[in-house]
C-alpha positions as CSV (number, residue, x, y, z in Angstrom):
1,M,32.4,-45.7,127.3
2,S,31.6,-49.4,127.5
3,T,34.0,-52.0,128.7
4,E,34.0,-53.6,125.3
5,V,35.2,-50.4,123.7
6,I,37.9,-49.9,126.3
7,A,39.0,-53.5,125.9
8,S,39.3,-53.1,122.1
9,R,41.6,-50.1,122.7
10,A,43.7,-51.7,125.4
11,Y,47.3,-52.6,125.1
12,L,49.2,-55.6,126.5
13,R,52.8,-56.2,127.4
14,V,54.6,-59.5,126.8
15,A,54.4,-60.4,130.5
16,E,50.6,-60.3,130.2
17,I,50.5,-62.3,126.9
18,A,53.0,-65.1,127.6
19,N,53.7,-67.0,130.8
20,N,55.8,-64.9,133.3
21,R,58.5,-67.0,134.9
22,R,59.4,-64.3,137.5
23,T,55.9,-64.3,139.0
24,D,54.6,-67.6,137.8
25,A,51.6,-65.7,136.4
26,P,49.9,-67.4,133.5
27,G,49.6,-65.4,130.3
28,I,46.8,-65.2,127.8
29,I,48.7,-67.7,125.6
30,P,50.4,-70.5,127.4
31,V,53.9,-70.1,125.9
32,S,57.1,-68.6,127.1
33,A,58.1,-65.0,126.3
34,A,60.9,-66.4,124.1
35,T,58.4,-68.4,122.1
36,W,56.1,-65.3,121.8
37,W,59.0,-63.2,120.5
38,A,60.0,-65.9,118.1
39,W,56.5,-66.0,116.7
40,V,56.5,-62.2,116.4
41,K,59.8,-62.3,114.6
42,A,58.6,-65.0,112.2
43,G,55.4,-63.0,111.5
44,K,53.1,-65.6,113.1
45,A,52.0,-63.4,116.0
46,P,50.8,-59.8,115.7
47,Q,53.4,-57.2,115.3
48,P,54.2,-55.0,118.3
49,I,53.8,-51.3,118.8
50,R,56.9,-49.4,120.2
51,L,55.7,-46.7,122.6
52,S,59.2,-45.8,123.6
53,A,62.7,-47.4,123.7
54,G,61.7,-49.6,126.7
55,V,58.0,-50.1,126.2
56,T,56.6,-52.5,123.6
57,V,52.9,-53.4,123.5
58,W,50.4,-55.2,121.4
59,R,46.7,-54.3,120.8
60,A,44.6,-56.5,123.1
61,A,42.1,-57.2,120.3
62,D,44.9,-58.4,118.0
63,V,46.3,-60.8,120.7
64,L,42.9,-62.2,121.5
65,A,42.1,-62.7,117.8
66,F,45.5,-64.5,117.5
67,A,44.7,-66.7,120.5
68,E,41.3,-67.6,119.0
69,S,43.0,-68.5,115.7
70,L,45.4,-70.8,117.7
71,A,42.4,-72.5,119.3
72,G,40.8,-73.0,116.0
73,D,43.9,-74.6,114.6
74,A,43.9,-77.1,117.5
75,R,40.4,-78.4,116.7
C-alpha cells in the first residue's frame, strides 16, 4: 500500500490539528484547540468521527483539504 493511500485513510486528533499548548507543538492549522472546536461546532471545519467516548478524530484528507481552502481564502 502506498504512503498516499495510507495518508488518505489516516486519522488525526485535535492535538495534531491545532496548536498544542501543553507541548508547544505546532498543529497543521495554526489556531488553538478552542478555535478548532468552535469552527467544528459552527460547521466551518470538518465534522469529527467519534471512535469511543474519549476518542474523537478527523480524516486527515478532510483536514488537509480544509487547510488548503483556508490558504485559498487568504490569497
